C-alpha positions in Angstrom: -24.5 14.3 -4.7 -25.0 10.9 -2.2 -22.1 8.9 -2.2 -21.5 5.3 -0.9 -17.8 4.9 0.1 -16.3 1.5 -0.2 -12.9 0.6 1.3 -10.9 -1.5 3.8 -7.2 -0.8 4.5 -5.6 2.0 6.4 -5.0 4.3 3.0 -8.9 3.9 2.9 -10.0 5.2 6.0 -7.0 8.0 5.1 -9.4 9.0 2.3 -12.5 8.3 4.0 -11.3 11.2 6.2 -10.1 13.6 3.6 -13.8 13.1 2.1 -15.4 13.6 5.1 -13.4 16.7 5.8 -14.1 18.1 2.6 -17.9 18.4 3.3 -18.8 15.5 1.0 -22.6 13.6 1.6 -21.4 10.4 2.3 -24.7 8.3 3.1 -22.7 5.2 3.6 -19.8 3.0 4.0 -19.2 -0.4 2.8 -16.3 -2.7 4.2 -15.1 -6.1 5.0 -16.5 -8.1 8.2 -14.8 -7.9 11.5 -11.7 -10.2 11.4 -9.1 -11.8 14.3 -6.8 -9.1 13.4 -3.9 -9.2 16.0 -2.3 -12.5 18.0 -4.7 -14.0 20.7 -7.6 -13.5 18.0 -8.9 -10.4 19.1 -12.1 -9.6 17.0 -11.3 -5.9 15.0 -13.2 -3.5 12.8 -11.4 -2.6 9.3 -9.7 0.6 9.6 -12.5 2.0 7.5 -15.2 0.5 9.6 -13.7 2.2 12.5 -13.3 5.7 10.8 -16.5 5.6 9.5 -18.1 4.7 13.2 -15.7 7.5 14.8 -17.5 9.9 11.8 -21.2 8.9 12.4 -21.5 7.3 9.4 -23.7 4.2 8.2 -21.8 1.1 8.1 -22.6 -2.0 6.2 -20.2 -5.3 6.0 -21.7 -7.8 3.5 -20.2 -11.2 2.8 -20.1 -10.5 -0.7 -21.8 -7.6 -2.8 -24.8 -10.0 -4.3 -26.3 -10.5 -0.7 -29.7 -9.7 -1.2 -29.5 -7.4 2.1 -27.0 -5.6 0.4 -28.6 -4.5 -2.4 -31.9 -4.1 -1.0 -29.9 -1.2 0.9 -28.2 -0.2 -2.1 -31.3 0.5 -3.4 -32.7 2.2 -0.6 -30.0 4.8 0.0 -30.0 5.4 -4.1 -26.0 6.6 -4.0 -25.5 9.2 -7.1 -21.9 7.8 -6.8 -20.0 4.9 -5.3 -16.1 6.0 -4.7 -14.0 3.2 -4.2 -10.4 3.2 -2.1 -8.8 -0.6 -1.7 -12.0 -2.6 -1.1 -10.4 -5.9 -2.9 -13.8 -6.7 -4.7 -14.6 -6.3 -8.3 -17.4 -4.8 -9.0 -20.5 -6.7 -11.2 -22.9 -4.6 -13.1 -25.5 -4.9 -10.9 -23.7 -2.2 -8.2 -21.9 -0.6 -11.3 -25.2 0.3 -13.5 -26.8 2.0 -10.3 -25.5 5.5 -9.2 -26.7 8.0 -11.1 -22.6 9.3 -12.1 -21.1 5.6 -11.9 -18.4 4.3 -9.9 -15.1 5.5 -9.3 -11.6 4.6 -8.1 -8.6 5.7 -6.5 -6.0 3.3 -7.7 -2.3 3.7 -6.3 -0.5 3.9 -9.6 -0.3 5.5 -13.1 -2.2 3.4 -14.8 -2.2 1.5 -17.1 1.2 0.2 -15.1 0.7 -1.7 -11.8 -3.1 -2.9 -12.3 -3.8 -5.0 -9.3 -3.5 -5.7 -6.0 0.4 -4.4 -5.3 0.8 -1.2 -6.7 3.0 0.6 -4.4 5.1 -2.3 -3.3 6.3 -3.4 -7.0 6.9 -0.1 -8.0 9.5 0.4 -5.4 10.4 -3.3 -5.5 11.0 -2.4 -9.5 13.4 0.7 -8.9 10.9 3.0 -10.5 11.6 6.9 -9.8 8.3 7.6 -9.7 4.5 6.5 -9.0 1.1 8.4 -8.5 -2.5 8.4 -7.8 -4.9 7.7 -10.6 -8.6 7.8 -10.1 -10.8 5.9 -13.0 -14.5 5.0 -13.9 -14.9 1.4 -13.0 -15.9 -1.2 -15.4 -16.2 -4.7 -15.0 -12.6 -5.5 -15.8 -9.7 -5.1 -13.2 -8.1 -1.2 -12.9 -9.1 -1.4 -16.8 -11.5 1.9 -16.8 -11.4 4.9 -18.4 -8.9 7.6 -16.8 -10.6 10.9 -15.2 -7.2 12.4 -13.4 -3.5 11.3 -12.4 -1.1 13.0 -10.0 2.5 11.9 -10.4 5.3 11.7 -7.1 9.0 10.7 -7.2 10.4 8.0 -5.5 13.4 8.8 -3.5 16.1 6.1 -2.9 15.0 6.0 1.2 11.6 5.5 0.5 9.6 2.7 1.4 6.2 1.2 1.3 5.1 3.2 4.3 6.4 6.5 3.1 4.9 5.8 -0.6 1.3 4.6 1.1 0.9 7.9 3.3 1.9 10.1 0.2 -0.8 8.3 -1.4 -3.6 8.6 0.7 -2.8 12.5 1.0 -2.5 13.0 -2.6 -5.5 10.8 -3.4 -7.6 12.1 -1.3 -7.1 15.4 -2.1 -7.3 14.9 -5.5 -10.6 12.9 -5.2 -12.3 15.5 -3.7 -11.6 18.2 -6.8 -12.7 14.8 -9.2 -15.7 14.4 -7.2 -16.9 18.4 -7.5 -15.7 17.8 -11.3 -18.2 15.0 -11.3 -21.0 16.8 -9.9 -20.3 19.5 -12.2 -20.2 17.9 -15.1 -16.5 19.2 -16.0 -15.2 15.6 -15.5 -13.1 14.1 -18.3 -12.7 10.5 -19.2 -9.8 9.1 -21.2 -9.4 5.3 -22.4 -6.3 3.4 -20.9 -3.9 2.0 -23.6 -4.5 -1.7 -22.6 -0.9 -2.7 -24.5 1.3 -0.7 -22.1 -0.4 -2.4 -18.9 1.4 -4.2 -16.5 0.4 -6.4 -13.4 1.6 -5.8 -9.8 0.7 -8.9 -8.3 -0.2 -9.9 -4.4 3.1 -9.5 -2.8 3.8 -13.4 -1.3 6.4 -15.0 1.7 8.7 -15.5 -1.6 8.9 -11.7 -2.5 10.1 -10.8 1.1 13.8 -13.0 1.0 16.5 -10.8 1.2 18.9 -12.4 -2.3 22.5 -10.4 -1.0 23.9 -11.4 -4.8 22.1 -8.9 -5.8 23.7 -5.5 -6.6 22.9 -3.1 -4.1 20.3 -1.4 -5.8 18.3 -4.1 -6.2 18.6 -5.6 -2.8 17.8 -2.2 -1.2 14.6 -1.5 -3.5 13.3 -5.2 -2.4 13.4 -4.5 0.9 12.2 -1.2 0.8 9.0 -2.3 -1.0 7.9 -4.8 1.7 8.7 -2.5 4.9 7.3 -2.0 7.0 4.8 -4.7 6.2 5.1 -7.7 5.7 8.7 -7.0 6.2 11.8 -8.1 4.6 14.1 -11.1 6.2 17.3 -12.9 5.8 18.9 -15.5 8.4 21.6 -14.4 11.0 23.1 -17.3 13.1 20.4 -19.7 11.8 17.2 -17.0 13.0 14.9 -15.0 11.1 16.3 -11.1 11.2 14.4 -8.5 9.2 16.0 -5.3 7.8 14.3 -1.9 7.9 16.2 1.5 7.1 17.9 0.4 4.3 19.9 2.7 1.3 22.8 1.6 -1.2 26.2 2.4 -0.1 29.6 1.4 -1.3 31.2 -1.4 0.0 32.6 -4.9 -1.2 32.8 -8.5 0.2 31.2 -11.8 0.1 27.3 -11.3 -0.8 25.5 -11.2 2.6 29.0 -10.4 4.8 28.6 -7.9 7.1 31.6 -5.7 6.3 30.8 -2.8 9.0 29.6 -2.1 12.4 28.6 1.5 14.0 27.7 1.0 16.9 26.8 4.8 17.9 23.5 6.0 18.6 21.1 4.7 16.2 24.3 3.4 14.5 24.3 1.5 11.2 25.1 -2.3 9.9 26.7 -2.5 6.4 26.3 -5.4 4.5 28.0 -7.1 1.2 25.9 -7.6 -2.0 27.0 -9.0 -5.0 27.8 -5.5 -6.4 28.3 -2.6 -3.3 26.6 -3.0 -0.1 23.2 -1.7 1.5 23.8 0.3 4.9 20.9 -0.9 7.5 19.6 1.4 10.1 17.2 -1.1 12.1 16.3 -4.8 12.3 13.6 -6.7 14.0 15.2 -10.0 15.6 13.5 -13.3 15.7 10.6 -13.5 18.6 11.6 -9.3 19.6 10.5 -5.9 18.6 12.1 -3.6 16.5 15.6 -1.9 17.4 18.0 0.3 16.3 21.2 -1.3 14.4 22.6 0.7 17.5 21.2 -1.4 20.4 21.5 -4.3 18.3 24.9 -4.2 18.0 26.0 -3.0 21.1 24.2 -5.9 22.4 26.6 -7.8 20.6 24.1 -9.8 18.4 26.3 -8.9 15.3 30.1 -9.2 14.4 32.3 -7.8 11.1 32.5 -11.0 9.1 29.0 -12.7 10.3 27.3 -13.7 7.1 23.3 -12.9 6.8 22.2 -15.7 4.5 
C-alpha cells in the first residue's frame, strides 16, 4: 500500500519513524514550510521534515493543500492511503477523496472528547484520570470522523504534557501500524462518533499558563503540569517571572502563593500554599535563566520562607 504521510511537530516525527521501521511504504511526507524556530532567527525544518529527510523519504512543503503543484504531486504519487498526525490543517474533499482507502488521522484523545488543537494539555488541566489515542477516518469536520480504534492509558498525578506526549507517540504509533494493516486486509471497523458527547480542546494561550494559587492544590498542580515543559506555567516572584515545573499536590497551609517550606538538600523542593492544600515544586526557570532544580534556587538564596508568589 502506498502511503502519503502528513504531520509537523515532534509527535508526528516519532510516529513517522515507527511506521517506517514497521516496513510500511511511505512514498511521500507532507509538512509545513521551514521557519525561524529559535532565538536568532535560524530557519529550521519541521521535526517531521527532518525525520523524513533522515529516512530518505520525499518531502513536500506546500503553503496550502490547494496549491496546484501539490495537487499535481498528489495525482502523480497516487497514494492509496493518507495518514495524518498533528498536521494542523483540515483536508478538503479534493484531497480526502483521492486515496483508494481514504484518509485516517491519529488524534491524541478518547474521541469524541477533546476534539481540537490541545487534547493532551486540556485532559491534564481538567484533571482527567485517563486519556488515550484514537485513529479515525477523516471527513470535512474537525475530528468528527468514524472511529477505527482507540487505546486508553492512565494519567497520574505527576504526569505532565511531556510524559503524556511521549506515551501518546509510542502507543499511537504502534496502534496506527496495526490499523493500517487492518485497512489493507479489509478488516478495519468503523464506529460513528456520538456528537452529543463531544468536547473541544482549544489552543493553549498565555492566559492558560498563569498560575492562580487561590485554587485548590490539585487544580493548580494540574494546570502547571498541563503546560509543562512548553509553553510553561508562570507566576511572579519579587516582580520577576518565575516558571515552575515538577509539581504535585501535597498538604500544607498558608496564604495562597506563600512559600511555606524549603528543602535545600540535593535537588530540593519548594512548598507553596494554595487556596486549599499546597504544591511541592521540584524545579524552576527564573526570568532570563535556564532550568534549575529547586535546591539550586534555594541555595542561591533566591527564595525564602514567607515569600509570596503571585
